[in-house]
C-alpha positions, -999 to +999 in steps of 0.1 A: +000-001+000+015+034-010+010+066+009+001+096-012+011+130+000-007+158-015+015+187-025+001+222-023-009+237-056+010+269-068-021+290-061-021+276-025+015+285-021+010+320-033-021+325-011-003+312+019+026+336+013+005+365+007-016+358+038+015+355+060+026+389+047-007+406+048-004+444+042+030+442+026+039+444-010+054+412-024+072+415-056+064+392-086+101+386-087+099+368-055+073+345-070+092+340-099+128+335-087+124+322-052+091+301-053+099+292-088+064+299-100+070+312-135+034+317-145+025+335-112+003+360-131-020+333-140-021+320-105-029+354-090-055+359-116-071+324-107-071+335-070-087+368-078-114+348-098-121+327-067-128+360-047-094+366-030-087+404-029-052+406-043-042+440-054-015+445-080+008+476-076+007+505-100+046+504-100+071+480-112+106+473-098+137+478-117+132+444-132+098+450-145+079+431-119+048+444-103+042+438-067+010+422-050-008+425-017-037+408-002-064+428+016 
């Protein structure tokens, strides 16, 4: 009998990190380079569609990444 351990989805990882850092801007660069989620925009959009209030910044960092914050 094999034991199956369910890994969190990329959306779950992003949501957990944003909630742990509520009120802080988190750069998309962090999701891309540290969390290794290359299509984080799609994951954030998916979370927004599910009703999570994730706000994109009006600014981009020097590498061209927007930041995100959860309300």
